[in-house]
C-alpha positions as CSV (number, residue, x, y, z in Angstrom):
1,Q,-42.1,123.3,-51.6
2,V,-41.3,121.0,-54.4
3,Q,-43.4,118.1,-55.9
4,L,-41.8,115.2,-57.7
5,Q,-43.7,113.1,-60.2
6,A,-41.8,110.0,-61.6
7,F,-43.4,108.1,-64.5
8,G,-42.2,105.8,-67.3
9,G,-42.1,102.5,-65.5
10,G,-43.3,99.1,-66.7
11,L,-42.8,95.5,-67.6
12,V,-39.7,94.8,-69.9
13,R,-37.9,91.7,-70.8
14,A,-34.3,91.4,-70.1
15,G,-32.0,93.1,-72.5
16,G,-34.9,95.7,-73.1
17,S,-34.9,99.3,-72.3
18,L,-37.1,102.1,-70.3
19,R,-36.8,105.7,-69.8
20,L,-37.8,107.2,-66.6
21,S,-38.9,110.9,-66.1
22,C,-39.2,112.9,-63.0
23,A,-41.1,116.2,-63.4
24,A,-40.6,118.8,-60.5
25,S,-43.0,121.3,-59.8
26,G,-41.9,124.7,-57.6
27,S,-39.2,126.9,-58.4
28,L,-35.3,126.7,-59.0
29,F,-35.1,123.4,-60.5
30,Y,-31.9,124.4,-61.7
31,L,-30.4,124.8,-58.2
32,A,-31.3,121.2,-57.5
33,D,-29.1,118.4,-57.2
34,M,-31.3,115.5,-58.5
35,A,-30.9,111.6,-58.2
36,W,-32.7,108.3,-58.8
37,Y,-33.0,105.7,-56.3
38,R,-34.4,102.3,-56.0
39,Q,-35.7,99.9,-53.7
40,G,-36.1,96.1,-54.7
41,P,-38.0,93.3,-52.9
42,A,-36.7,93.0,-49.4
43,K,-33.9,95.3,-50.2
44,Q,-32.7,98.7,-48.8
45,R,-33.2,101.6,-50.9
46,E,-30.0,102.4,-52.8
47,L,-28.6,105.2,-55.1
48,V,-28.8,104.4,-58.8
49,A,-27.7,107.8,-60.3
50,R,-27.1,111.3,-59.4
51,I,-26.7,114.6,-61.5
52,T,-25.7,117.8,-60.0
53,S,-27.2,121.4,-60.4
54,G,-24.1,121.8,-62.6
55,G,-24.5,118.7,-64.5
56,T,-21.8,116.2,-63.1
57,T,-23.1,112.7,-62.9
58,T,-22.0,109.6,-60.6
59,Y,-23.4,106.0,-61.0
60,A,-23.7,102.8,-59.0
61,D,-21.3,100.3,-60.2
62,S,-24.3,98.0,-61.0
63,V,-25.6,100.4,-63.5
64,K,-22.4,102.0,-65.0
65,G,-22.4,101.6,-68.9
66,R,-26.1,100.9,-69.0
67,F,-28.0,103.7,-67.4
68,T,-27.6,107.3,-68.3
69,I,-29.0,110.2,-66.0
70,S,-29.8,113.6,-67.5
71,R,-31.9,116.8,-66.9
72,D,-33.5,119.3,-68.6
73,D,-33.8,122.4,-66.7
74,A,-36.0,124.4,-68.9
75,K,-38.6,121.5,-68.6
76,N,-37.9,120.9,-64.8
77,T,-37.4,117.2,-65.6
78,M,-35.0,114.5,-65.1
79,Y,-34.2,111.4,-67.1
80,L,-33.0,107.9,-66.4
81,Q,-32.5,106.0,-69.7
82,M,-32.1,102.6,-68.9
83,N,-30.6,99.8,-71.4
84,S,-29.5,96.2,-71.1
85,L,-32.2,96.0,-68.3
86,K,-31.5,92.8,-66.1
87,P,-33.9,91.1,-63.8
88,E,-31.9,92.4,-60.9
89,D,-32.8,95.6,-62.0
90,T,-36.3,95.0,-60.6
91,A,-37.2,97.5,-58.3
92,A,-39.4,100.9,-57.5
93,Y,-37.5,103.9,-58.6
94,Y,-37.7,106.9,-56.8
95,C,-36.8,110.5,-57.8
96,H,-34.9,112.5,-55.0
97,S,-34.3,116.4,-54.9
98,R,-31.9,118.4,-52.8
99,D,-32.1,122.3,-52.8
100,V,-28.0,123.2,-52.7
101,R,-28.8,126.5,-51.1
102,K,-30.9,125.3,-48.1
103,G,-30.2,121.5,-48.0
104,D,-34.1,120.6,-48.3
105,I,-34.6,116.9,-49.8
106,Y,-37.7,116.1,-51.4
107,W,-38.8,112.3,-52.7
108,G,-41.3,111.6,-55.4
109,Q,-43.6,108.4,-55.5
110,G,-42.0,105.6,-56.9
111,T,-42.4,104.1,-60.2
112,Q,-42.1,100.4,-60.7
113,V,-39.7,98.8,-62.9
114,T,-40.1,95.1,-63.6
115,V,-37.4,93.1,-65.7
116,S,-38.6,89.7,-66.5
117,S,-36.0,87.0,-67.4
């Protein structure tokens, strides 16, 4: 069983930066593909960025060049550095884990990011 805890959200002005963290409990973090999703007001949940167990990253077009996903397997933690934030980035951000061996999926609770104009 894996538990994910996301934190680091907050209120920031447009153009500002935030760094989200997702701490994972349980074992074998290094065998998990990790991702950040977000869900804005009255919107569907969408993929923001993904990092595989091997370190390959992918990003939604809307965040390319502004957000950077990373992971520290020694600390069982994933990060999302968000720069040049825009009001449309306002959402609850969720961390997601998928065990590459079994396909088991886990979600963390959301952390709210609010960007004021």
